[in-house]
N, C-alpha and C positions, 0 to 999 in steps of 0.2 A: 522203445523203453518206454511202457506204458502204466500208471497206477490203475491196479488190479483192483479195489475195494474201496468204500467209502463214499462221501459226495463227489469227489473228482474221480470215483470209477472209469475205467474208459477209456478216459483222456490221456493222447498218445506225447508223449516228451521228446523231444529232436536237440539232445546235447550234441553238442559241438566234435565231429569223429577225430578231430587233435588231441583229446583230454588224452592223460597217460593212463587210464583206468580199465578195468576189467568187470563190469558192472553186472548186479545178481541178476540172473537171468530172468525173465517171468514166469514161466515153470517152478523154478524154485523159491523166488518170491511169494505166488500166490501159496505154498505147499506151507511156507515161514507163517504167513499171517494166518494162514489157516489153523496153524499150531498158535501161534500168539490170539488169536480170536476166543479160545478156549484157556488162555491162561491170563488174560490180563484185560483190565476194565479201561479202556483208551482214552476213558473222559479223564480230564485233569492228570493224565501222566507226564509224567518230566522227564524227555527222550534225551540220549546222546546217541550219535552217528558219528563213529573213528573210523577215519578213511573214508569219508562220505562221496568222494570221488564226485559222481554225475547226481546223487542229492537223490538219487534211486531211493533208498528205506527212507531217506526225510520225509519225503513228498509225498508216499505209502501214509507214511506216520498222520501228515499235519491232515492229509485228505480222510483221515478217520476223526478227525478232532480232536488229538491228544492239547495239551496245554503247553507244550515248548519243546525244542529240538536244539538241540546247540549240536551244529555240524563241525566237524574237523579234520582239515585237510593241507597238504602240506603246501599242495598244487596252487597257485593265485588263480590261473584259467580255470579251475574247478569251484572254488570259492565262489567267483565272480559270477561262474553261470548259474549257483543255487540262488546266490542270491538276488542278480536279477530276475529269475524264474519265478523264485517265493515271490517278488514286490509285483509284477505282473499278474499272478496269480491270485494276490492278496492273502497268500500264507503269509501271514502276520506274526507267525509261531516260531517260523524257522529260522536261525540267528546263523550265518555260516560262519567259521572264522577260518585263517590260516594261521596253522601253528603245527611243528612236528606234535603227534601222536603221543609221543613218550613222553614230551618236556609235557604236553598239555595234563597227561594223570600226573605227573610229577608234583605240578602245583595248583590241580583242581582242587578250588575248595567246593564246590556245588555236589549234590546228591542227588540222585535220577531213581526213576521207578524202573526204566527199561534201556540197557544199554547192548547199540550193535556194534561190532569191529567187522569190518571187509576188510582184512589190510593185503597188501599186494603178498600172494603167494610163497613168495623166495624168500621173504624178510626172516632172518634167522632170530630174531626176539619174538616169533609168531606164539612158542608156546609159554615164554614169559607172561601174556598180556592178561589171562587167567590170575595168575598171584598178583602182579601188578592192582589193577581193576579192586580184589579185595583188601589189598595190603592199604589200598589209599583209602578205602571205605566209601567207594562213590556208589555204592547202590544203598537203596533206602530198605527197611526191613520189607522182606516178600519181593526184594525187585530183584528181577532177573537179565542176565548177561549171556549173548548170544553171540558168538566168534563163528564166522565162514572163513572155511579154510581148504584146502585139497583132500578128498576123500584117503590120499594115501598117508596123511598125516595125523598122527594118534595124540587128542586133545584131552583124553579121559585122568589125566594123571593131577587132580586138584580135588581137594575136601568138598568143595561144593560143587562138583561137575554131576550132571541127574544124566542126559542123554545125549547122541549124535545121531543125527536123521542123514541119512545120505541121499543125494541126489544127483547121481551120474559122479562126473568127478569132484564135484563140489559135495562140501558136508556142512551141517551146521552143529557145533555144538554147543549145550546150554547149560547154565549155570545158574543157581540158586543162591540167594542170599538169606539165608536160616535164622531165625532168633533164638 
């Protein structure tokens, strides 16, 4: 796992092999951030990384100098790895918390400019994520939500859906808050 761009671009991270995760591949992540580069101004972005796992996306966002990243994961070891690594790298804008993502969404009072979700591909609630994000109004005006999912799963059935980009077995579906 490596950071693709920003001030830490090229830096390799070595998360423990025993974490219960499926990290976004470097190729898919690079493609995602090429798209985001054209849609977002990373300065001053408030970001939310759901199902954060190894923190792969959180570290990439922090390397691009976003204002803050809330990283949420259910697994203590994932949260511990993210917080320890962020501390070592002096990435103070990353705050990882142990929480069930669906309970976090239900109780969250913050709003974000960019939300990324990389849930386990087999969770039954996967298609509900866009609905929950928009019902809870977690995005600022003109905010962007991206969910990673298996390419075999259709995620277009939401009024805020923009597009899906496919990268092998994985796809990214994009949703935007419109005013």
